[in-house]
C-alpha positions in Angstrom: -2.8 -25.1 27.6 -3.6 -27.3 24.6 -6.2 -26.1 22.2 -8.6 -28.2 20.1 -7.2 -29.1 16.7 -9.6 -28.9 13.7 -9.7 -31.5 11.1 -9.0 -30.4 7.6 -12.5 -31.2 6.5 -14.1 -29.0 9.0 -15.3 -25.6 7.8 -13.2 -22.9 9.6 -16.1 -20.5 9.9 -15.0 -19.5 13.4 -15.4 -15.8 13.8 -19.1 -14.9 14.0 -20.2 -11.3 14.3 -22.3 -12.2 17.4 -19.2 -13.1 19.4 -18.7 -10.0 21.5 -16.9 -10.0 24.8 -18.7 -8.8 27.9 -16.2 -5.9 27.9 -15.0 -4.0 24.8 -11.4 -3.6 26.0 -8.9 -4.8 23.5 -7.6 -7.5 25.8 -11.1 -8.9 26.5 -12.0 -8.9 22.8 -8.8 -10.7 21.9 -9.2 -13.2 24.8 -12.7 -14.0 23.6 -11.3 -15.0 20.2 -7.9 -16.4 21.1 -9.0 -20.1 20.9 -10.4 -19.6 17.5 -7.4 -17.6 16.3 -5.2 -20.5 17.5 -7.2 -23.1 15.7 -7.1 -21.2 12.5 -3.3 -20.7 12.8 -2.8 -24.4 13.4 -4.9 -25.4 10.5 -3.1 -23.0 8.2 0.2 -24.2 9.5 -0.7 -27.8 8.8 -1.9 -27.0 5.3 0.5 -24.4 3.8 0.5 -23.3 0.2 3.2 -21.8 -2.0 3.1 -18.4 -3.6 0.3 -17.8 -6.2 -1.1 -21.3 -5.2 -2.9 -20.2 -2.0 -6.3 -21.5 -3.1 -7.4 -23.3 0.1 -6.1 -20.5 2.3 -8.0 -17.9 0.2 -11.3 -19.8 0.5 -11.0 -19.9 4.3 -10.2 -16.2 4.5 -13.1 -15.3 2.2 -15.6 -17.5 4.1 -14.5 -15.9 7.4 -14.8 -12.4 6.1 -18.3 -13.0 4.6 -19.4 -14.5 7.9 -18.3 -11.3 9.6 -20.3 -9.1 7.2 -17.4 -7.8 5.2 -17.7 -6.8 1.5 -15.4 -9.4 0.0 -13.4 -9.3 -3.2 -11.4 -12.4 -4.3 -9.1 -13.3 -7.1 -6.9 -10.2 -6.9 -3.3 -11.0 -7.9 -4.5 -14.6 -8.5 -5.4 -15.6 -4.9 -5.6 -12.4 -3.0 -8.6 -11.6 -0.8 -9.8 -8.2 0.3 -12.6 -7.4 2.9 -14.1 -4.0 3.4 -16.0 -3.0 6.6 -17.8 0.3 6.8 -18.3 1.6 10.3 -21.4 3.2 11.6 -19.8 6.6 12.1 -17.7 8.9 9.8 -14.0 8.6 10.0 -10.7 7.8 8.3 -10.0 4.9 6.1 -7.4 2.3 7.2 -5.9 -0.7 5.3 -4.4 -3.6 7.2 -2.3 -6.2 5.3 -1.5 -9.8 6.1 0.6 -12.1 3.8 -0.7 -15.6 3.3 1.9 -17.7 1.4 4.4 -20.4 2.6 7.9 -21.4 1.6 9.4 -24.4 -0.2 10.9 -25.7 3.1 10.5 -29.1 4.7 9.4 -28.7 8.3 11.7 -30.1 11.0 9.7 -28.8 14.1 8.0 -31.5 16.2 4.5 -30.2 16.4 1.1 -32.1 16.3 0.1 -29.8 13.5 3.4 -29.8 11.6 3.2 -29.6 7.8 3.6 -32.7 5.8 2.6 -31.0 2.6 4.5 -31.4 -0.6 4.4 -29.0 -3.6 6.2 -28.2 -6.8 8.7 -25.4 -6.9 10.8 -24.7 -10.0 10.0 -28.1 -11.4 11.0 -30.0 -8.2 8.9 -31.7 -5.5 9.6 -29.9 -2.2 8.3 -29.7 1.3 6.1 -26.7 2.1 6.1 -24.9 5.4 5.0 -21.6 7.0 8.6 -21.0 7.8 8.2 -17.2 7.9 5.1 -17.0 10.1 2.5 -16.0 7.5 0.0 -18.4 9.2 0.3 -16.2 12.3 -0.2 -13.0 10.2 -3.3 -14.5 8.6 -5.0 -15.9 11.7 -4.4 -12.8 13.9 -5.5 -10.4 11.2 -8.8 -12.4 10.9 -9.0 -12.0 14.7 -8.7 -8.2 14.3 -11.3 -8.3 11.5 -13.7 -10.1 13.9 -13.2 -7.6 16.7 -13.7 -4.7 14.4 -16.9 -6.2 13.0 -18.3 -6.6 16.5 -17.9 -2.8 16.9 -19.3 -1.8 13.5 -22.2 0.2 14.9 -19.9 2.6 16.8 -16.8 2.2 14.7 -15.7 5.4 12.9 -14.5 5.2 9.3 -13.8 2.2 7.1 -11.3 -0.7 7.1 -9.8 -2.7 4.3 -8.4 -6.1 5.2 -5.8 -7.1 2.6 -4.8 -10.8 2.5 -1.9 -10.8 0.1 -0.5 -13.8 -1.8 3.1 -14.3 -3.0 5.0 -12.1 -0.6 7.9 -14.6 -0.9 8.0 -13.9 -4.6 6.0 -15.2 -7.5 7.3 -18.3 -9.3 9.6 -17.6 -12.3 7.6 -16.3 -15.2 4.7 -15.1 -13.1 3.7 -11.9 -11.5 2.3 -11.7 -8.0 2.3 -10.1 -4.6 1.7 -6.6 -3.4 2.9 -5.0 -6.7 0.4 -7.0 -8.7 -2.5 -6.2 -6.3 -1.8 -2.5 -6.7 -1.5 -2.9 -10.5 -4.9 -4.7 -10.6 -6.5 -1.8 -8.7 -6.8 -2.8 -5.1 -7.1 0.9 -4.2 -9.2 2.0 -7.1 -12.4 2.5 -5.0 -10.8 2.6 -1.5 -8.2 5.3 -0.8 -6.7 4.5 2.6 -5.4 7.3 4.8 -2.9 4.8 6.3 -1.7 1.2 5.9 -0.6 -1.1 8.7 1.4 -4.3 8.5 3.3 -6.6 10.9 5.7 -9.6 10.9 6.4 -12.2 13.5 10.1 -13.0 14.0 12.4 -15.0 16.1 14.6 -11.9 16.6 12.4 -10.8 19.6 10.9 -12.6 22.5 7.2 -13.4 22.7 5.3 -10.5 24.3 7.5 -7.9 22.8 7.0 -5.8 19.6 9.5 -3.6 17.9 9.3 -0.7 15.4 11.3 2.3 14.4 10.6 5.4 12.2 12.2 5.6 8.8 13.6 2.6 7.0 12.9 -0.5 9.0 13.6 -3.1 6.2 15.9 -2.7 3.2 15.1 -2.4 -0.4 16.1 -5.4 -2.4 17.2 -5.5 -6.1 18.1 -8.7 -7.8 20.7 -8.3 -10.6 22.0 -10.7 -13.3 25.1 -10.3 -15.5 26.4 -12.4 -18.4 30.0 -11.8 -19.2 30.9 -12.6 -22.8 34.5 -13.6 -23.6 36.1 -15.8 -26.3 36.4 -19.6 -25.8 39.9 -21.1 -25.9 41.9 -24.0 -24.5 42.9 -23.6 -20.9 46.5 -24.2 -21.9 46.6 -21.1 -24.1 44.4 -18.5 -22.5 46.0 -15.7 -24.5 44.2 -17.0 -27.6 40.8 -16.1 -26.1 39.1 -13.7 -23.5 38.4 -15.3 -20.2 34.9 -14.4 -18.9 35.6 -16.1 -15.5 38.6 -13.8 -14.8 36.6 -10.8 -15.9 33.6 -11.9 -13.8 35.8 -12.5 -10.8 37.2 -9.0 -11.2 33.7 -7.6 -11.4 32.8 -9.3 -8.1 35.9 -8.0 -6.3 35.7 -4.4 -7.7 32.0 -4.2 -6.9 32.9 -4.5 -3.2 34.5 -1.0 -3.4 31.1 0.5 -4.2 30.1 0.1 -0.6 33.5 0.6 1.0 34.7 3.5 -1.1 31.8 5.1 -3.0 28.8 5.2 -0.6 28.4 7.5 2.4 27.8 4.8 5.0 27.6 7.5 7.7 24.1 7.9 6.4 22.8 4.4 5.9 24.2 0.9 5.2 24.3 -0.7 1.8 24.9 -4.4 1.0 26.0 -5.9 -2.3 26.2 -9.7 -2.4 26.9 -12.0 -5.3 25.2 -15.4 -4.7 25.7 -17.1 -8.1 28.8 -17.4 -10.3 28.4 -19.9 -13.1 30.9 -20.4 -15.9 32.4 -23.3 -17.8 31.9 -27.0 -18.2 35.4 -28.4 -18.1 38.5 -27.7 -16.1 40.8 -27.1 -19.1 38.5 -25.0 -21.3 38.1 -21.2 -21.1 34.3 -20.8 -21.7 32.6 -18.2 -23.9 30.4 -16.9 -21.0 30.1 -16.6 -17.3 26.8 -15.8 -15.4 26.6 -13.8 -12.2 23.6 -13.1 -10.0 23.3 -11.2 -6.7 21.3 -8.8 -4.5 21.6 -5.2 -3.5 20.1 -3.9 -0.2 19.7 -0.3 0.9 17.7 1.7 3.4 17.7 5.0 1.5 16.2 5.4 -2.0 18.9 7.8 -3.2 21.7 5.5 -2.0 19.9 2.6 -3.6 19.8 4.4 -7.0 23.4 5.4 -6.7 24.6 1.9 -5.8 22.7 0.4 -8.8 24.2 3.0 -11.1 27.7 2.3 -9.7 27.2 -1.5 -10.1 26.4 -1.0 -13.8 29.4 1.2 -14.3 31.7 -1.3 -12.6 30.4 -4.2 -14.6 30.7 -2.5 -17.9 34.1 -0.9 -17.4 35.8 -3.9 -15.7 34.5 -6.2 -18.5 35.8 -3.7 -21.1 39.2 -3.7 -19.4 39.5 -7.4 -19.9 38.4 -7.2 -23.6 35.0 -8.7 -22.7 31.5 -7.4 -22.8 28.6 -7.8 -20.4 24.8 -8.0 -20.6 23.1 -6.7 -17.5 19.7 -6.8 -15.8 20.1 -4.3 -13.0 17.6 -4.7 -11.5 15.7 -7.6 -13.0 12.0 -7.4 -13.8 9.9 -8.4 -10.8 13.1 -8.6 -8.8 12.9 -5.5 -6.6 11.2 -4.3 -3.4 11.3 -0.7 -2.3 12.6 0.4 1.1 10.1 -0.5 3.8 9.7 3.0 5.3 7.8 3.8 8.4 6.3 7.3 8.3 7.7 9.1 11.4 4.5 10.8 12.5 2.4 7.8 12.1 5.0 5.6 13.8 4.8 7.8 16.9 1.0 7.4 17.0 1.3 3.6 16.6 4.0 3.4 19.2 1.8 5.1 21.7 -1.0 2.6 20.9 1.3 -0.4 21.3 2.5 0.9 24.7 -1.1 1.5 25.8 -2.0 -2.2 25.2 1.2 -4.0 25.9 3.1 -1.8 28.3 6.0 0.5 27.9 8.6 -2.2 28.5 7.3 -4.5 25.8 7.6 -1.9 22.9 11.2 -1.9 21.7 13.1 0.1 19.1 13.7 -2.3 16.2 17.0 -2.8 14.7 17.1 -2.2 10.9 16.8 -5.5 9.0 18.5 -6.0 5.7 15.8 -8.5 4.6 13.2 -7.0 2.4 9.4 -7.0 2.0 6.9 -6.1 -0.8 4.6 -4.4 1.8 6.0 -0.9 0.7 4.2 -1.2 -2.7 0.9 -0.7 -0.9 2.0 2.6 0.6 3.4 3.8 -2.7 0.4 2.6 -4.7 -2.1 4.3 -2.3 0.2 7.4 -1.8 -0.5 6.9 1.9 1.8 6.7 5.0 2.4 3.2 6.4 3.7 1.6 9.5 5.2 -1.9 9.8 6.2 -3.5 13.1 7.7 -6.8 14.3 6.1 -9.2 16.8 8.4 -11.4 18.9 7.9 -15.2 18.6 10.8 -16.7 20.6 9.9 -18.3 24.0 11.2 -16.1 26.8 13.5 -18.9 28.1 15.4 -19.1 24.8 18.2 -16.9 23.5 17.0 -15.1 20.3 20.5 -15.3 18.9 20.5 -19.1 19.2 17.1 -20.1 17.9 16.3 -20.9 14.3 15.5 -17.7 12.3 12.7 -17.1 9.8 12.9 -19.3 6.7 14.5 -22.1 8.6 13.0 -25.6 8.6 13.2 -25.3 12.4 11.5 -21.9 12.7 9.2 -22.0 15.7 6.6 -19.5 17.0 5.5 -19.4 20.6 1.7 -19.2 20.3 1.8 -16.4 22.9 2.6 -14.3 19.9 -0.9 -14.7 18.6 -2.3 -12.7 21.5 0.4 -10.1 21.3 0.0 -9.6 17.5 -3.8 -9.4 17.7 -3.9 -7.0 20.6 -1.2 -4.8 19.0 -2.8 -4.5 15.6 -6.3 -4.1 17.1 -5.3 -1.3 19.4 -3.4 0.6 16.7 -6.3 0.3 14.4 -8.9 1.5 16.9 -6.8 4.4 17.9 -6.2 5.4 14.3 -9.9 5.2 13.5 -10.7 7.3 16.6 -12.9 4.6 18.3 -14.0 5.5 21.8 -15.5 3.0 24.2 
């Protein structure tokens, strides 16, 4: 079925509080809003915005929440939007988070609402695309906000809807994302008892969701090293100290941290060097070589151990070559904590998801070594959190063969909009204690 596309100039004030389904079942409430959710998603997909630049997106979100009767706060972490809804009955406080930014990726998917937007990223003109599905997160979370608003009179507790910018990382030299929202006091006057988040992914088929207790996504730490040697002619390397050889030895020796020093019976750890930059000419040993990489872990203690081991390796290997090394391990604004699902809360959410989607559609998620800044909310609020995945791959496609998140060919089957909205709405209503 094709849905009506909205022109960019049309106000997307689509979710009105008066829109209430004849029934108050989760499925009926979502079905009543699905056309609007789809229209919002398509508009956002066609008009994506990079991290810390989500001004149009933020205006749309704020207008929608105000129309629904939420108490709205804007300008948090530059372009973040928060809406607070107070139910008519006493109950717990719940925060629900959606990320809103896009990526510097040129879209290669043939859609009538494909992005043709250009933006500036690190001084270059780039294509901009919702290549990670944040348009889905934003539109479906607005759908959840609409459904909750329609139940306000009988809704227990309070809900905070967090629309977070810069999940993909703030531009160099800027702060942003979940960490900055927490730093700027997003929970100063609202102390949630739990925090929910979700992510659409091509790793699962449309109609399915997946979650697991404990670490579901890895921590990530960016590290940088500058190895200092002594410049000399390449024909007589003994007259200097070669930072390229020292750097190469650091890269190789660092691999033994995981293979020989970490207890991988407990959890996996990944250390990857992605940048090795040294020298300008083939026959000159340079003064310096620069290395950059990432460390991923699922356990906080193992993460700390691996970072300490990496520092030790770099310093001692450099010293063995007569070189020195400057380290940023980890770099400022270059880390995300382990995305940890509270086990007890995960059991409750799993039960809710099975209730609305069916037992066979709720899967045990594999751990994912990608990272997220969502954990900053749980740490900042000192509240348990749960994060689950929503499948976006058409059922007739092999999930191992389709384009993955962040690809210019990343495609989301719009059936995921219904699944995501129903899943988050059911989990939210059950946590709040709503009874029909």
